[in-house]
C-alpha positions as a Markdown table, in Angstrom:
| # | Residue | x | y | z |
|---|---|---|---|---|
| 1 | Unk | -9.4 | -17.9 | -0.7 |
| 2 | Unk | -6.1 | -17.3 | 1.2 |
| 3 | Unk | -3.8 | -20.3 | 0.8 |
| 4 | Unk | -1.0 | -18.9 | 3.0 |
| 5 | Unk | -0.8 | -17.2 | 6.4 |
| 6 | Unk | 1.0 | -13.9 | 5.8 |
| 7 | Unk | 2.7 | -11.6 | 8.4 |
| 8 | Unk | -0.1 | -9.0 | 8.7 |
| 9 | Unk | -3.9 | -8.8 | 8.5 |
| 10 | Unk | -3.5 | -6.4 | 5.5 |
| 11 | Unk | -1.7 | -9.1 | 3.5 |
| 12 | Unk | -4.2 | -11.8 | 4.3 |
| 13 | Unk | -7.0 | -9.3 | 3.4 |
| 14 | Unk | -5.6 | -8.7 | -0.1 |
| 15 | Unk | -4.6 | -12.4 | -0.6 |
| 16 | Unk | -8.2 | -13.5 | 0.1 |
| 17 | Unk | -11.7 | -12.9 | -1.3 |
| 18 | Unk | -11.5 | -9.1 | -1.0 |
| 19 | Unk | -8.5 | -9.1 | -3.2 |
| 20 | Unk | -10.3 | -11.3 | -5.7 |
| 21 | Unk | -13.3 | -8.9 | -5.7 |
| 22 | Unk | -10.9 | -5.9 | -6.2 |
| 23 | Unk | -9.4 | -7.6 | -9.2 |
| 24 | Unk | -12.8 | -8.0 | -10.9 |
| 25 | Unk | -13.8 | -4.4 | -10.2 |
| 26 | Unk | -10.7 | -3.1 | -11.9 |
| 27 | Unk | -10.8 | -4.8 | -15.3 |
| 28 | Unk | -12.0 | -1.6 | -17.0 |
| 29 | Unk | -9.8 | -1.0 | -20.1 |
| 30 | Unk | -10.4 | 2.8 | -19.7 |
| 31 | Unk | -8.0 | 2.6 | -16.7 |
| 32 | Unk | -5.2 | 1.6 | -19.1 |
| 33 | Unk | -5.6 | 4.8 | -21.1 |
| 34 | Unk | -5.5 | 6.9 | -17.9 |
| 35 | Unk | -2.4 | 4.9 | -16.8 |
| 36 | Unk | -0.7 | 5.6 | -20.1 |
| 37 | Unk | -1.3 | 9.3 | -19.6 |
| 38 | Unk | 0.1 | 9.1 | -16.1 |
| 39 | Unk | 3.2 | 7.1 | -16.9 |
| 40 | Unk | 3.9 | 9.2 | -20.0 |
| 41 | Unk | 4.5 | 12.2 | -17.7 |
| 42 | Unk | 6.6 | 10.2 | -15.3 |
| 43 | Unk | 8.8 | 8.3 | -17.8 |
| 44 | Unk | 9.4 | 11.6 | -19.6 |
| 45 | Unk | 11.3 | 12.7 | -16.5 |
| 46 | Unk | 13.7 | 9.7 | -16.7 |
| 47 | Unk | 16.7 | 8.8 | -18.7 |
| 48 | Unk | 18.2 | 5.5 | -19.8 |
| 49 | Unk | 15.5 | 3.3 | -18.3 |
| 50 | Unk | 15.6 | -0.2 | -19.7 |
| 51 | Unk | 14.0 | -2.3 | -17.0 |
| 52 | Unk | 10.9 | -1.6 | -14.9 |
| 53 | Unk | 9.6 | -3.4 | -11.8 |
| 54 | Unk | 6.2 | -2.9 | -10.1 |
| 55 | Unk | 5.6 | -4.0 | -6.5 |
| 56 | Unk | 1.9 | -5.0 | -6.1 |
| 57 | Unk | 0.8 | -5.1 | -9.7 |
| 58 | Unk | -2.6 | -6.9 | -9.3 |
| 59 | Unk | -3.8 | -7.9 | -12.8 |
| 60 | Unk | -1.3 | -5.7 | -14.6 |
| 61 | Unk | -3.1 | -2.6 | -15.7 |
| 62 | Unk | 0.0 | -0.5 | -15.0 |
| 63 | Unk | 2.1 | -3.1 | -16.9 |
| 64 | Unk | -0.4 | -3.0 | -19.8 |
| 65 | Unk | 0.1 | 0.8 | -20.0 |
| 66 | Unk | 3.9 | 0.6 | -19.7 |
| 67 | Unk | 4.1 | -2.1 | -22.4 |
| 68 | Unk | 2.1 | 0.1 | -24.8 |
| 69 | Unk | 3.9 | 3.3 | -23.9 |
| 70 | Unk | 7.5 | 1.9 | -24.0 |
| 71 | Unk | 7.5 | -1.6 | -25.6 |
| 72 | Unk | 11.3 | -1.5 | -25.7 |
| 73 | Unk | 11.6 | -1.6 | -21.9 |
| 74 | Unk | 11.4 | -4.9 | -19.9 |
| 75 | Unk | 8.6 | -5.1 | -17.4 |
| 76 | Unk | 8.6 | -7.3 | -14.3 |
| 77 | Unk | 6.4 | -7.4 | -11.3 |
| 78 | Unk | 5.4 | -8.8 | -7.9 |
| 79 | Unk | 1.9 | -9.7 | -6.8 |
| 80 | Unk | 0.5 | -11.2 | -3.7 |
| 81 | Unk | -3.0 | -12.4 | -4.8 |
| 82 | Unk | -3.0 | -15.8 | -6.6 |
| 83 | Unk | -5.9 | -15.0 | -8.8 |
| 84 | Unk | -4.5 | -11.7 | -9.9 |
| 85 | Unk | -1.1 | -13.2 | -10.5 |
| 86 | Unk | -2.5 | -15.8 | -12.9 |
| 87 | Unk | -3.5 | -12.9 | -15.2 |
| 88 | Unk | -0.4 | -10.7 | -14.5 |
| 89 | Unk | 2.2 | -13.3 | -15.3 |
| 90 | Unk | 1.2 | -13.4 | -19.0 |
| 91 | Unk | 1.6 | -9.6 | -19.3 |
| 92 | Unk | 5.2 | -9.0 | -18.1 |
| 93 | Unk | 7.9 | -9.0 | -20.7 |
| 94 | Unk | 10.4 | -9.8 | -18.0 |
| 95 | Unk | 9.7 | -11.9 | -14.8 |
| 96 | Unk | 6.6 | -12.0 | -12.7 |
| 97 | Unk | 7.0 | -13.1 | -9.1 |
| 98 | Unk | 4.2 | -14.2 | -6.7 |
| 99 | Unk | 4.3 | -13.3 | -3.0 |
| 100 | Unk | 4.4 | -10.5 | -0.5 |
| 101 | Unk | 6.9 | -7.7 | -0.5 |
| 102 | Unk | 7.4 | -8.4 | 3.2 |
| 103 | Unk | 8.7 | -11.9 | 2.3 |
| 104 | Unk | 10.8 | -10.7 | -0.7 |
| 105 | Unk | 14.5 | -11.0 | -0.6 |
| 106 | Unk | 16.0 | -8.3 | -2.9 |
| 107 | Unk | 19.3 | -10.1 | -3.0 |
| 108 | Unk | 17.6 | -13.0 | -4.9 |
| 109 | Unk | 16.4 | -10.6 | -7.7 |
| 110 | Unk | 18.2 | -8.3 | -10.1 |
| 111 | Unk | 18.0 | -4.6 | -9.7 |
| 112 | Unk | 15.8 | -2.5 | -12.0 |
| 113 | Unk | 16.3 | 0.9 | -13.5 |
| 114 | Unk | 12.8 | 2.0 | -12.5 |
| 115 | Unk | 11.0 | 0.5 | -9.5 |
| 116 | Unk | 7.6 | 1.7 | -8.4 |
| 117 | Unk | 4.4 | 1.2 | -6.4 |
| 118 | Unk | 1.0 | 2.5 | -7.2 |
| 119 | Unk | -1.7 | 2.2 | -4.6 |
| 120 | Unk | 0.3 | -0.4 | -2.6 |
| 121 | Unk | 2.1 | 1.4 | 0.3 |
| 122 | Unk | -1.3 | 2.8 | 1.5 |
| 123 | Unk | -2.3 | -0.8 | 2.3 |
| 124 | Unk | 0.9 | -1.8 | 4.1 |
| 125 | Unk | 0.8 | -1.9 | 7.9 |
| 126 | Unk | 2.6 | 1.3 | 9.1 |
| 127 | Unk | 4.9 | -0.7 | 11.3 |
| 128 | Unk | 6.2 | -2.6 | 8.2 |
| 129 | Unk | 6.8 | 0.5 | 6.1 |
| 130 | Unk | 10.5 | 0.9 | 6.9 |
| 131 | Unk | 11.1 | -2.7 | 5.9 |
| 132 | Unk | 9.2 | -2.1 | 2.6 |
| 133 | Unk | 11.1 | 1.1 | 2.0 |
| 134 | Unk | 14.4 | -0.8 | 2.3 |
| 135 | Unk | 13.3 | -3.4 | -0.1 |
| 136 | Unk | 12.2 | -0.8 | -2.7 |
| 137 | Unk | 15.5 | 1.0 | -2.3 |
| 138 | Unk | 17.5 | -2.2 | -2.8 |
| 139 | Unk | 15.5 | -3.2 | -5.9 |
| 140 | Unk | 16.1 | 0.1 | -7.6 |
| 141 | Unk | 19.4 | 0.8 | -9.5 |
| 142 | Unk | 18.4 | 4.3 | -10.6 |
| 143 | Unk | 14.8 | 5.5 | -10.1 |
| 144 | Unk | 12.2 | 4.9 | -7.4 |
| 145 | Unk | 8.6 | 6.1 | -8.1 |
| 146 | Unk | 5.9 | 6.3 | -5.4 |
| 147 | Unk | 2.4 | 6.7 | -6.7 |
| 148 | Unk | 0.1 | 6.8 | -3.7 |
| 149 | Unk | -2.5 | 8.8 | -1.7 |
| 150 | Unk | -0.7 | 11.6 | 0.0 |
| 151 | Unk | -1.2 | 13.2 | 3.4 |
| 152 | Unk | 1.3 | 15.4 | 5.2 |
| 153 | Unk | 0.8 | 13.5 | 8.4 |
| 154 | Unk | 0.0 | 9.8 | 8.9 |
| 155 | Unk | -3.8 | 9.0 | 9.0 |
| 156 | Unk | -5.9 | 5.9 | 8.7 |
| 157 | Unk | -9.0 | 6.0 | 6.5 |
| 158 | Unk | -12.0 | 3.7 | 6.4 |
| 159 | Unk | -11.8 | 1.6 | 3.2 |
| 160 | Unk | -15.1 | 0.2 | 1.8 |
| 161 | Unk | -16.4 | -0.3 | 5.4 |
| 162 | Unk | -13.1 | -1.8 | 6.7 |
| 163 | Unk | -10.7 | -0.4 | 9.3 |
| 164 | Unk | -6.9 | -0.8 | 9.4 |
| 165 | Unk | -6.8 | -1.4 | 5.6 |
| 166 | Unk | -5.8 | 2.0 | 4.2 |
| 167 | Unk | -3.3 | 4.5 | 5.5 |
| 168 | Unk | -2.2 | 7.8 | 4.0 |
| 169 | Unk | 1.0 | 9.7 | 4.8 |
| 170 | Unk | 4.0 | 11.3 | 3.1 |
| 171 | Unk | 5.6 | 8.1 | 1.9 |
| 172 | Unk | 8.1 | 9.7 | -0.5 |
| 173 | Unk | 9.1 | 12.2 | 2.2 |
| 174 | Unk | 9.9 | 9.4 | 4.6 |
| 175 | Unk | 11.9 | 7.6 | 2.0 |
| 176 | Unk | 13.9 | 10.7 | 1.2 |
| 177 | Unk | 14.7 | 11.2 | 4.8 |
| 178 | Unk | 15.8 | 7.6 | 5.3 |
| 179 | Unk | 18.0 | 7.5 | 2.2 |
| 180 | Unk | 20.2 | 10.6 | 1.8 |
| 181 | Unk | 21.5 | 9.6 | -1.7 |
| 182 | Unk | 18.0 | 9.8 | -3.1 |
| 183 | Unk | 16.9 | 13.1 | -4.8 |
| 184 | Unk | 13.5 | 14.3 | -5.8 |
| 185 | Unk | 13.3 | 14.6 | -9.6 |
| 186 | Unk | 9.7 | 15.6 | -10.0 |
| 187 | Unk | 6.2 | 15.1 | -8.7 |
| 188 | Unk | 2.6 | 15.5 | -9.8 |
| 189 | Unk | -1.1 | 14.9 | -9.0 |
| 190 | Unk | -3.9 | 13.1 | -10.8 |
| 191 | Unk | -7.5 | 14.0 | -10.2 |
| 192 | Unk | -10.5 | 11.6 | -10.2 |
| 193 | Unk | -12.6 | 14.1 | -12.2 |
| 194 | Unk | -10.1 | 14.8 | -14.9 |
| 195 | Unk | -12.1 | 15.4 | -18.1 |
| 196 | Unk | -10.0 | 13.1 | -20.3 |
| 197 | Unk | -7.9 | 10.8 | -18.1 |
| 198 | Unk | -9.7 | 10.3 | -14.8 |
| 199 | Unk | -7.7 | 8.3 | -12.2 |
| 200 | Unk | -7.8 | 8.1 | -8.4 |
| 201 | Unk | -6.5 | 11.1 | -6.5 |
| 202 | Unk | -2.9 | 10.0 | -6.4 |
| 203 | Unk | 0.2 | 12.0 | -6.1 |
| 204 | Unk | 3.4 | 10.7 | -7.8 |
| 205 | Unk | 7.0 | 11.3 | -6.7 |
| 206 | Unk | 9.9 | 10.4 | -8.8 |
| 207 | Unk | 13.1 | 9.8 | -6.8 |
| 208 | Unk | 16.6 | 9.1 | -8.2 |
| 209 | Unk | 19.8 | 7.6 | -6.7 |
């Protein structure tokens, strides 16, 4: 159950019982192999990355993949849900932080060569996105990677029978517009019916300072 009152209904939703149920639904080890395939494409587009930070890591399936793919890199993360964090904290080779990105003070953390979100911005209240973009920008010293559901215009989608819990838009495009020193390095798409490495229909965008 939620032990803290967060700023938005979306945060409280994910900190509570639904977030716990999500965690249990996503313990499939096959997801790790798909994530390894995904991140192998993304990391191949980078250079001199030594530290990685994930915002909204849940139980750490992306961290698992990155630890296997590039064990020489330090992995750190942030997670809101208490139950998920109890699993995640044992996987990071760097630091694991518990809490909401909305409450995070980037000045209290180091910067990271590669900062990313995967399926997190879609669950942020749209009014809070500029604040989250700013935090992601500050946390990155080199690369910022956005792995989310894409839509050219903002749209809200019903999510497992709930409203106001999932929003699609051009997150990367908005970040590129807001921060002129960021450049698009590469982008790609993953399909849920991929024959070998199925994963949700996410589009990834790699940005560089």
